[in-house]
C-alpha positions in Angstrom: 23.0 205.5 -105.9 25.1 203.5 -103.4 22.4 200.8 -103.2 22.3 200.5 -107.0 26.1 200.1 -107.1 26.0 197.4 -104.4 23.2 195.6 -106.3 25.3 195.7 -109.5 28.4 194.4 -107.6 26.3 191.5 -106.2 24.9 190.6 -109.6 28.4 190.7 -111.1 29.7 188.5 -108.3 26.9 186.0 -108.7 27.5 185.8 -112.5 31.2 185.3 -111.9 30.5 182.5 -109.3 28.0 180.9 -111.7 30.6 180.9 -114.5 33.2 179.4 -112.2 30.9 176.7 -111.1 30.0 175.9 -114.7 33.6 175.6 -115.6 34.4 173.4 -112.6 31.4 171.3 -113.3 32.4 170.7 -116.9 35.9 169.7 -115.9 34.7 167.3 -113.2 32.2 165.7 -115.6 34.9 165.2 -118.2 37.0 163.3 -115.8 34.4 161.7 -113.5 35.1 158.1 -112.5 32.4 155.8 -111.0 31.4 152.2 -110.6 28.7 152.0 -113.2 27.7 148.4 -112.4 28.8 145.4 -110.3 28.0 141.8 -110.8 28.9 139.1 -108.2 31.5 139.8 -105.6 33.3 143.2 -106.2 35.5 145.0 -103.7 36.7 148.6 -103.6 39.4 150.1 -101.4 40.4 153.8 -101.2 43.9 155.2 -101.4 44.7 154.2 -97.8 43.5 150.6 -98.5 40.3 151.0 -96.5 37.2 149.2 -97.8 34.6 151.3 -99.5 30.9 150.3 -99.8 30.0 149.0 -103.2 27.0 150.5 -105.0 26.1 151.5 -108.5 27.3 155.0 -109.5 29.8 154.9 -106.6 32.3 157.7 -107.2 35.9 156.6 -107.6 39.0 158.6 -107.0 42.7 158.5 -107.7 44.3 155.7 -105.7 41.2 153.6 -105.5 41.5 149.9 -106.1 38.8 147.7 -107.6 38.9 143.9 -107.5 36.6 141.1 -108.7 36.3 137.5 -107.5 35.2 134.4 -109.4 32.1 134.7 -111.5 32.1 138.5 -110.9 32.5 141.6 -113.2 32.7 145.3 -112.7 31.9 148.1 -115.1 33.7 151.5 -114.6 32.6 154.7 -116.3 35.4 157.2 -116.9 32.8 159.6 -118.3 30.1 159.3 -120.9 32.5 158.1 -123.7 34.9 155.9 -121.8 34.0 152.5 -120.3 36.1 149.7 -119.0 34.9 146.3 -117.8 36.8 144.0 -115.5 36.8 140.2 -116.0 36.5 137.9 -113.1 39.4 137.5 -110.7 41.0 140.8 -111.8 42.4 143.7 -109.9 43.2 147.3 -111.0 44.2 150.6 -109.5 43.0 154.0 -110.8 45.6 156.8 -110.8 44.5 160.3 -111.9 46.0 163.8 -111.9 44.1 166.6 -113.6 43.1 165.2 -117.0 45.7 162.5 -117.0 44.4 159.0 -116.2 46.3 155.8 -115.7 44.8 152.4 -115.0 47.3 150.0 -113.4 46.3 146.4 -114.0 47.6 144.1 -111.3 46.0 140.9 -112.5 43.3 139.5 -114.8 41.7 141.1 -117.8 40.4 144.5 -118.6 38.2 145.5 -121.6 38.2 149.1 -122.7 35.9 150.9 -125.1 36.7 154.6 -125.8 33.9 155.7 -128.1 35.3 159.2 -128.8 39.0 160.3 -129.1 40.5 162.0 -126.1 40.9 165.7 -126.3 44.4 167.2 -126.8 44.9 167.9 -123.1 43.8 164.4 -122.0 45.9 161.3 -121.7 44.9 157.7 -120.8 47.3 154.9 -120.2 46.7 151.2 -119.3 49.8 149.5 -117.8 51.4 147.1 -115.5 54.9 147.1 -114.1 56.7 146.5 -117.4 54.4 147.6 -120.3 52.3 150.6 -121.0 49.7 151.3 -123.6 48.6 154.8 -124.7 44.8 155.0 -125.4 43.2 157.8 -127.3 40.1 156.4 -129.0 39.9 152.7 -129.5 38.5 149.3 -128.3 40.3 146.2 -127.0 41.5 144.5 -123.9 44.6 143.7 -121.9 45.4 140.6 -119.9 48.0 140.3 -117.1 48.9 136.6 -116.7 51.5 137.5 -114.1 53.0 140.6 -112.5 55.8 140.8 -115.1 53.8 140.4 -118.3 50.9 142.1 -120.1 49.3 141.3 -123.4 47.3 143.8 -125.5 44.6 142.8 -127.9 43.2 145.5 -130.2 39.7 145.3 -131.7 39.5 148.7 -133.2 41.8 151.7 -133.9 45.5 152.0 -133.3 47.6 152.3 -130.2 51.2 152.6 -129.2 52.7 150.3 -126.5 56.0 150.6 -124.8 58.3 148.4 -122.7 61.4 150.1 -121.5 63.0 151.9 -124.5 61.0 149.9 -127.0 57.9 151.2 -128.7 55.6 149.4 -131.1 52.5 150.3 -133.1 49.5 147.9 -132.8 46.5 148.0 -135.2 43.1 146.5 -135.0 43.2 142.7 -135.2 46.7 142.5 -133.7 48.0 141.7 -130.3 51.2 142.7 -128.6 53.0 140.7 -126.0 56.3 140.9 -124.2 58.7 138.0 -124.7 60.9 136.5 -122.0 63.8 138.6 -123.1 61.8 141.8 -122.8 61.0 142.3 -126.5 57.6 143.4 -127.8 56.1 140.9 -130.3 53.1 141.9 -132.5 51.0 139.3 -134.3 47.4 138.8 -135.4 44.8 137.0 -133.4 41.4 135.5 -134.3 37.8 136.0 -133.2 38.1 132.7 -131.3 40.6 134.4 -129.0 38.1 137.0 -127.8 37.0 136.2 -124.2 33.4 135.5 -123.3 33.1 138.5 -121.0 33.9 140.8 -124.0 31.6 138.9 -126.4 28.7 139.6 -124.0 29.3 143.3 -124.4 29.5 143.2 -128.2 26.3 141.1 -128.3 24.5 144.1 -126.8 25.9 146.6 -129.2 25.4 145.9 -132.9 27.1 149.1 -133.9 30.2 148.1 -132.0 30.2 144.6 -133.5 30.1 146.2 -137.0 32.8 148.7 -136.2 35.1 145.9 -135.0 34.3 143.8 -138.1 35.1 146.8 -140.4 38.3 147.7 -138.5 39.8 144.3 -137.9 37.9 141.8 -140.0 37.0 139.9 -136.9 33.4 138.6 -136.7 33.2 138.2 -133.0 29.6 137.2 -132.9 30.0 134.6 -135.6 33.6 133.3 -135.4 34.7 130.8 -138.0 34.8 127.1 -137.0 38.5 126.1 -136.9 37.5 122.6 -138.1 35.9 124.0 -141.2 38.9 126.2 -141.9 41.2 123.2 -141.5 39.1 121.0 -143.8 39.0 123.6 -146.5 42.8 123.6 -146.6 43.1 119.9 -146.2 41.0 119.3 -149.3 43.6 121.2 -151.3 46.4 119.1 -149.9 44.6 115.9 -150.6 43.8 117.0 -154.2 47.6 117.4 -154.8 48.8 114.4 -152.8 51.1 113.2 -155.6 53.1 116.5 -155.6 54.6 116.0 -152.1 58.0 114.3 -151.3 57.4 111.2 -149.1 61.1 110.4 -149.0 60.5 106.9 -150.1 63.2 105.0 -152.0 60.7 102.5 -153.4 58.5 103.2 -156.4 55.0 104.4 -155.4 52.0 102.6 -156.7 50.0 105.8 -157.2 47.5 105.0 -154.5 46.9 107.4 -151.6 44.9 107.4 -148.4 44.2 110.0 -145.8 42.9 110.1 -142.2 41.9 112.9 -139.8 43.3 112.4 -136.3 43.2 114.8 -133.3 46.8 115.2 -131.9 45.7 116.4 -128.5 42.5 115.9 -126.5 41.7 119.6 -126.7 42.8 120.2 -130.3 40.9 122.9 -132.2 41.2 120.9 -135.4 42.5 117.4 -136.2 45.7 116.7 -138.0 45.7 115.3 -141.6 47.6 112.0 -142.2 48.4 111.6 -145.9 49.7 108.1 -146.9 51.4 107.0 -150.1 51.5 103.3 -151.0 54.7 101.7 -152.5 55.4 98.5 -154.4 57.5 97.3 -151.4 54.4 97.1 -149.1 55.4 99.8 -146.8 53.5 103.1 -146.9 55.0 106.5 -146.2 52.9 109.0 -144.2 53.1 112.8 -144.0 51.5 114.7 -141.1 49.9 118.1 -141.6 48.3 120.3 -138.8 46.1 123.3 -139.2 47.3 126.2 -137.0 44.5 128.5 -135.8 46.9 131.4 -134.9 48.3 131.8 -138.5 45.3 130.3 -140.4 47.8 128.0 -142.2 48.8 124.4 -142.3 52.1 123.2 -140.9 53.9 120.1 -142.1 55.9 117.9 -139.8 59.5 117.4 -140.7 59.5 113.6 -140.2 57.8 111.0 -142.3 56.1 108.0 -140.6 55.6 104.6 -142.1 53.5 101.5 -141.7 52.9 98.2 -143.5 54.6 94.9 -144.1 57.7 94.7 -146.2 57.9 92.2 -149.0 61.4 91.3 -147.8 63.4 91.7 -144.7 60.6 91.0 -142.2 59.8 94.6 -141.4 56.4 95.3 -139.8 55.2 98.8 -139.0 51.9 100.1 -137.5 50.5 103.5 -136.5 47.9 104.0 -133.7 46.5 106.9 -131.6 48.1 107.2 -128.1 45.9 106.0 -125.3 46.1 109.4 -123.5 45.1 111.2 -126.7 48.5 113.0 -127.1 49.9 112.2 -130.5 50.5 109.0 -132.4 52.4 105.8 -131.5 54.6 104.4 -134.3 55.6 100.8 -133.7 58.3 99.1 -135.8 59.3 95.4 -135.6 61.8 93.2 -137.5 61.0 89.5 -137.6 64.5 88.8 -138.8 66.3 90.3 -135.8 63.5 90.2 -133.3 64.1 93.9 -132.4 61.2 96.4 -132.1 60.6 99.9 -130.9 57.7 102.4 -130.3 57.9 106.1 -130.6 55.4 109.0 -130.1 54.8 111.7 -132.6 53.2 115.0 -131.4 
């Protein structure tokens, strides 16, 4: 009888231990952090700042720091449904307490893809010293250009970001940045703004590419050509050239000309110069520039001029600057002998 009771107690104890191990194993799995993959030169340091050997599936713990050098990337798995990827020359620190995770981005860029919403008792924040983003189930990236600023770009879902006492909601296709006076500014961004290290991830996941397209309207794998977008709007402007005010005091002849000129060496799209002839021999020129950030055309406030006046000896010419930055407008009066050159950017 006593032996049977002892056996029952042992069985009950083993069952209890098994249930305890199962529960602990489930909790650990849900919050496991590891280096899933490393490419190039990646470094890991523990909470005391001591170097830790780098290997795939290397477990990471609270206080661990991960850094990448040039032409290097690191993928960190936070469990089966959370993944972050570090761009080259980036540095982060992992901070974790129970089911509360915080990723402190010291420099560089960090891509995050949370494929399933966090559970009610889970929290995840990405932050730097001045701005914090609460993540629950979304996709996007942050960049830290310096220790005082962090920019958030959201590809899918919605998040809430805070800086001091300010809080702003950010939706897919929008980015949030902190201005010099500490304000949070939210505005749209384009597929062209998505960094190459993120495009590489999306190229390998057609479902993610489609989800981003559905949520934000951004076709990351086939971004629109800014030149084509500019030309589409320029055609409309040219078609209605006669409707603009050229600020000319002389009667126009009804003849118009246009030219496409890049205003900077690295311009995404050229500027449009729209010229109106006048009976006096001097043409008035309006300058339009396509803006990729707003997908709209901006018009310069000033009007340029060129040509030869039929009286008074005025001569005017327009040319591209030798360094590629803007236009040079040269004016000369044969009557006074005075001349000047100015740059328009």
